[in-house]
C-alpha positions in Angstrom: 110.3 44.7 108.7 107.4 42.7 107.1 104.4 44.0 105.2 102.1 43.8 108.2 104.4 46.0 110.3 104.6 48.4 107.3 100.8 48.6 107.3 100.7 49.1 111.1 103.0 52.0 111.1 101.4 53.6 108.1 98.1 53.4 109.9 99.6 54.9 113.1 101.1 57.8 111.1 97.9 58.5 109.2 95.7 58.3 112.3 97.9 60.8 114.3 97.8 63.1 111.3 94.1 62.6 111.0 93.6 63.5 114.6 95.9 66.7 114.6 94.1 68.7 111.9 90.4 68.5 113.1 91.6 68.8 116.7 93.3 72.1 115.8 90.2 73.4 114.0 87.8 72.6 116.9 90.1 73.5 119.8 90.9 77.0 118.4 87.2 77.9 118.3 87.1 77.7 122.1 90.2 79.9 122.3 88.7 82.7 120.1 87.4 84.8 123.0 90.8 84.8 124.7 92.5 85.7 121.4 90.1 88.6 121.0 90.8 89.9 124.5 94.6 89.7 124.1 94.7 91.4 120.7 91.7 93.7 121.2 90.1 92.7 117.8 86.5 92.9 116.6 84.3 90.0 115.8 84.8 90.2 112.0 88.7 90.1 112.2 88.4 87.4 114.9 86.3 85.2 112.6 89.2 85.2 110.1 91.3 83.4 112.7 89.1 80.4 112.0 87.9 81.1 108.4 91.5 81.7 107.0 92.5 78.2 108.0 89.4 76.6 106.5 89.7 78.6 103.2 93.4 77.9 102.6 92.8 74.2 103.3 90.0 74.0 100.8 91.8 76.0 98.1 95.0 73.9 98.1 93.5 70.4 98.7 93.0 69.3 95.1 96.2 70.9 93.8 98.3 69.2 96.4 96.5 65.9 95.8 97.5 66.2 92.1 101.1 67.1 93.0 101.2 64.1 95.3 100.2 61.8 92.4 103.0 63.3 90.2 105.9 63.8 92.7 105.1 61.3 95.5 102.5 61.1 98.2 105.0 60.5 101.0 106.9 63.6 100.0 103.9 65.9 100.0 102.6 64.3 103.2 106.0 64.9 104.9 106.1 68.5 103.7 102.6 69.0 105.0 103.5 67.7 108.5 106.6 69.9 108.5 104.7 73.0 107.5 101.8 72.3 109.9 104.3 71.8 112.8 106.4 74.8 112.0 103.4 77.1 111.5 101.8 75.8 114.8 104.9 77.1 116.6 105.0 80.4 114.7 101.2 80.9 115.3 101.8 80.4 119.1 104.4 83.2 119.2 102.4 85.6 117.0 102.6 89.2 118.2 99.7 90.7 116.2 96.4 89.5 114.8 97.6 89.9 111.2 100.6 87.7 111.9 98.4 85.2 113.6 96.0 85.0 110.6 99.0 84.8 108.2 100.3 81.7 110.0 96.8 80.2 110.2 96.8 80.4 106.4 100.1 78.6 106.3 98.7 76.0 108.7 95.8 75.5 106.4 98.2 74.8 103.5 99.9 72.2 105.6 96.5 70.6 106.3 95.7 70.5 102.6 99.0 68.6 102.0 98.2 66.2 104.8 94.5 65.5 103.9 95.3 65.4 100.2 97.6 62.5 100.7 96.8 60.5 103.9 93.9 58.5 102.5 95.8 58.1 99.2 98.8 56.5 101.1 96.5 54.2 103.0 94.7 53.2 99.8 98.1 52.5 98.2 99.2 50.3 101.1 96.0 48.4 102.1 94.4 46.1 99.5 90.6 46.1 98.9 89.7 43.5 101.5 91.5 45.4 104.3 91.0 49.0 103.1 87.6 49.7 104.8 88.9 48.8 108.3 92.0 51.1 107.8 89.9 54.0 106.5 87.5 53.5 109.4 90.3 53.8 112.0 91.6 57.0 110.5 88.1 58.5 110.2 87.6 57.5 113.9 90.8 59.5 114.6 89.2 62.5 112.8 86.1 62.3 115.0 88.3 61.8 118.1 90.1 65.0 117.2 86.8 66.9 116.7 85.4 65.6 120.1 88.4 66.2 122.2 89.2 69.6 120.6 86.7 71.7 122.6 87.5 70.1 125.9 91.3 69.9 125.7 91.3 73.3 124.0 89.2 74.8 126.8 91.4 73.2 129.5 94.6 74.4 127.9 93.3 77.9 127.3 92.0 78.3 130.8 95.2 76.9 132.5 98.0 77.7 130.1 96.7 80.3 127.7 95.5 80.0 124.1 99.0 79.7 122.7 99.4 76.3 124.4 96.9 74.8 121.9 99.2 75.6 119.0 102.3 74.5 121.0 100.7 71.1 121.7 100.9 70.4 118.0 104.7 70.7 117.9 105.7 67.5 119.8 103.0 65.5 118.1 104.1 66.8 114.7 107.8 66.0 115.4 106.8 62.5 116.5 105.0 61.9 113.2 108.0 63.3 111.3 110.3 60.8 113.1 108.0 57.9 112.3 107.9 58.9 108.6 111.7 58.9 108.3 112.0 55.7 110.4 109.1 53.6 109.3 107.4 54.9 106.1 109.4 53.2 103.3 108.8 53.5 99.6 107.0 56.1 97.5 103.9 56.3 95.5 103.7 58.5 92.4 101.7 56.7 89.6 101.3 59.9 87.6 105.1 60.6 87.6 106.2 62.5 84.6 102.9 64.2 83.9 102.7 68.0 83.9 101.0 70.1 86.6 98.0 72.2 85.6 98.9 75.6 87.1 96.2 77.6 85.3 93.5 75.1 86.4 94.8 75.3 90.0 94.5 79.1 90.0 90.9 79.0 88.6 89.9 76.2 91.0 91.4 78.1 94.0 89.7 81.4 93.1 86.4 79.8 92.4 86.4 77.8 95.7 87.5 80.9 97.7 84.7 82.9 96.1 81.9 80.4 96.8 83.1 79.7 100.4 83.5 83.3 101.3 80.1 84.1 99.6 78.4 81.5 101.8 80.0 83.0 104.9 78.4 86.4 104.0 74.9 85.1 103.3 72.2 86.3 103.4 73.8 89.7 102.4 73.6 90.7 98.8 77.4 90.6 98.6 77.3 86.9 99.5 74.8 86.2 96.8 76.9 88.1 94.2 80.0 86.2 95.1 78.2 82.9 94.7 77.0 83.9 91.3 80.5 84.9 90.3 81.8 81.6 91.5 79.3 80.0 89.0 81.2 81.7 86.2 84.5 80.5 87.7 83.2 76.9 87.8 82.1 77.1 84.1 85.6 78.5 83.2 87.3 75.7 85.3 85.3 73.0 83.5 86.0 74.4 80.1 89.8 74.6 80.8 90.0 71.1 82.3 88.4 69.6 79.2 90.9 71.5 77.1 94.2 70.9 78.9 96.2 67.7 78.4 96.9 66.9 82.1 94.2 68.5 84.1 94.4 69.1 87.8 91.0 67.4 88.2 90.4 64.8 85.5 86.7 65.3 84.7 86.5 61.8 83.3 86.6 60.6 86.9 83.1 62.2 87.2 81.8 61.6 83.6 82.8 58.0 83.2 82.7 56.8 86.8 79.2 56.9 88.3 80.5 55.3 91.5 83.0 58.1 92.1 80.6 60.9 91.1 77.6 59.8 93.3 79.9 58.8 96.3 81.3 62.4 96.3 77.8 63.9 95.8 76.6 61.8 98.8 79.5 63.1 100.9 78.7 66.7 99.9 75.0 66.3 100.8 75.8 64.5 104.0 78.1 67.3 105.3 75.7 70.0 104.0 72.9 68.4 106.0 74.8 67.6 109.3 77.6 70.0 110.0 75.5 72.9 111.4 73.5 70.5 113.7 76.1 70.9 116.5 76.0 74.7 116.0 72.2 74.8 116.3 72.2 72.5 119.4 74.9 74.4 121.1 72.8 77.6 120.8 69.7 75.7 121.9 71.3 74.1 125.0 72.8 77.5 126.1 69.9 79.8 125.2 66.8 77.6 125.8 68.1 75.2 128.4 70.4 77.7 130.1 73.5 75.4 130.2 77.0 76.7 130.5 79.3 76.3 127.4 81.1 73.4 129.2 77.9 71.5 130.1 76.6 72.1 126.6 79.9 70.6 125.3 79.4 67.5 127.5 76.0 66.9 125.9 77.3 67.5 122.4 80.3 65.2 122.8 78.0 62.2 122.8 77.8 62.4 119.0 81.5 62.3 118.0 82.2 59.7 120.7 79.7 57.3 119.1 81.2 58.1 115.6 84.7 57.3 116.8 83.6 54.0 118.4 81.6 52.7 115.3 83.7 54.1 112.4 86.3 51.2 112.4 83.5 48.7 112.7 81.6 50.3 109.8 84.8 50.4 107.7 85.4 46.7 108.4 81.8 45.9 107.4 82.2 47.7 104.1 85.1 45.3 103.3 82.6 42.4 103.5 79.3 44.1 102.4 78.8 46.4 99.4 79.8 49.9 100.7 76.9 51.6 99.1 74.4 49.5 101.2 76.2 50.3 104.5 76.5 54.0 103.6 72.9 54.3 102.4 71.6 52.7 105.6 73.7 55.3 107.5 72.2 58.2 105.5 68.7 56.8 106.1 69.3 56.6 109.9 70.5 60.3 109.7 67.1 61.2 108.3 65.5 59.6 111.3 67.8 61.4 113.7 67.2 64.8 112.1 63.4 64.3 112.0 63.4 63.4 115.7 65.5 66.5 116.5 63.1 68.7 114.5 60.5 68.1 117.3 62.6 69.8 120.0 60.8 72.4 122.1 61.5 74.4 125.2 60.7 71.5 127.5 62.4 68.7 125.6 64.4 66.6 127.9 68.2 66.4 127.7 67.9 62.6 127.6 66.0 63.0 124.3 68.7 65.3 122.9 71.5 62.8 123.8 69.5 59.9 122.3 69.1 61.9 119.0 72.9 62.7 119.0 73.7 59.0 119.6 71.5 58.1 116.6 73.2 60.7 114.5 76.7 59.6 115.6 75.9 56.0 114.7 74.5 57.0 111.3 77.5 59.2 110.5 79.9 56.3 111.3 77.9 54.0 109.1 78.1 56.5 106.3 81.6 58.0 106.4 84.0 55.0 106.4 82.1 52.9 103.7 81.6 56.1 101.6 85.4 56.8 101.7 86.1 53.1 100.9 83.8 53.3 97.9 85.5 56.5 96.6 89.0 55.3 97.0 88.2 51.8 95.6 86.5 53.2 92.5 89.5 54.8 90.7 92.9 53.9 89.3 96.0 54.2 91.5 97.4 57.3 89.7 94.3 59.3 90.8 94.4 58.3 94.5 95.8 61.7 95.6 93.2 63.6 93.6 90.4 61.3 94.9 91.5 61.8 98.5 91.6 65.6 98.0 88.3 65.7 96.2 86.6 64.0 99.2 88.3 66.5 101.5 87.0 69.3 99.3 83.4 67.9 99.4 83.7 67.9 103.2 84.8 71.6 103.5 82.3 72.8 100.9 79.5 70.9 102.6 80.4 72.4 106.0 80.2 75.9 104.5 76.9 75.0 102.7 75.5 73.7 106.0 76.3 76.9 107.9 75.1 79.0 105.0 71.7 77.2 105.0 71.4 77.8 108.8 72.3 81.5 108.4 69.8 82.1 105.6 66.9 80.5 107.7 67.9 82.6 110.8 68.1 85.8 108.7 64.6 85.2 107.2 63.0 84.1 110.5 64.8 86.3 113.0 66.9 88.9 111.3 70.2 90.3 112.4 69.4 90.7 116.1 70.8 89.3 119.3 69.0 86.2 120.6 67.3 87.3 123.8 64.4 85.6 125.7 61.7 87.5 123.7 63.1 86.0 120.5 63.4 82.4 121.8 60.2 81.3 120.0 61.5 82.6 116.7 64.9 80.9 117.4 63.2 77.6 118.0 61.1 77.9 114.8 64.3 78.7 112.9 66.1 75.7 114.4 63.3 73.3 113.6 62.9 74.6 110.0 66.7 74.2 109.4 66.6 70.6 110.7 63.6 69.8 108.4 65.6 71.2 105.4 68.6 69.0 106.5 66.4 65.9 106.7 65.0 66.5 103.2 68.6 67.0 101.9 69.5 63.6 103.5 66.6 61.9 101.8 68.1 63.1 98.5 71.5 62.0 99.7 70.2 58.5 100.3 69.1 58.3 96.7 72.5 59.5 95.5 74.1 56.9 97.7 72.0 54.1 96.4 72.5 55.2 92.8 76.3 55.0 92.8 76.6 51.3 91.8 78.7 48.4 93.1 82.4 48.1 93.8 82.3 44.3 93.8 
């Protein structure tokens, strides 16, 4: 098998893995009401079916990225697919909510192993001139998973029950495992022989869990206290990482590499300013426009479809043009899309909403692939796993920040009440305020994107 065939199969493997994990996250959200009915659980416990998966993914991303650099990226990636596939089956046959949540945590660990290594393996295989295109295709697979999740998840739940969503992962996972043994040759472990920082991993995991859980509780006092405590954890983590010989996260990557630092900062800002947009519009379309969940989903799918179409093209463009320019243009267009959306009112046409979503989808595509290309091309080979995991962590933290910002605005403008017609005006004001905040964040993100420097 020649090198081009090697690359092709690596890209197929990475793309399927990149589809599986976001598909699972978005499909399960549709199934939550059915899970609630079957197990007769309250809303708080039900929220942990989704939150436990997100938390465990975030906590273990960087540690597994580091382990992959030391012990081999293919090995950790394979273990991740095995764990994700097995836990999907075990989740499907869960007999109680606590067992279900436990296996969702295990699933999240598998996702961390997959996302902490997939971009690193691609970066190891594809040289600089071809890397952007490959990253663009895998990022398109992520968006494809996000966009098909609600629809396919809804179809499976309605016709075959919620357990079928988890069972669907099993044959796909087995197919990837066969491909890995059959076609994925070689191993990549440029940090082989270095020690693993267990203490740093524990501090990192506890700090991340505290800040993410804190944001999920905002604007309650408990949430604010947890975020303050996480600040102490972050300080302790930085002090330890400077002291230890082989840190889990080499802070010199941030201190001595402006390109890496600002590219990750741009990613954090981008996700913080955009993730909650679909949540806000889903409520707007159902409350204000009176659409059914399915019809609201049809409107919202326009954004990830556009992302999936243009991500490979944007990635290829970043192989030829400086990635920071392509990504910064993408972030600037995001500002335009968010400002346009901030003008929505009760009588805004659905055509206008779709147009704004298409603009946002195009801008996200222009930003994501080139930004990933910039991050992975800015560091030495032995840090590929950590870099891949750091980008994944920025994504997850940004998603939590985004929802946290939306929840704070809603709490201040509306309070903890059910959204009924008499509160629609307050709901619209809250939505518009949040979108303006997101637009301001993206302006700052554009400056961070432009300040990163050049790869070439």
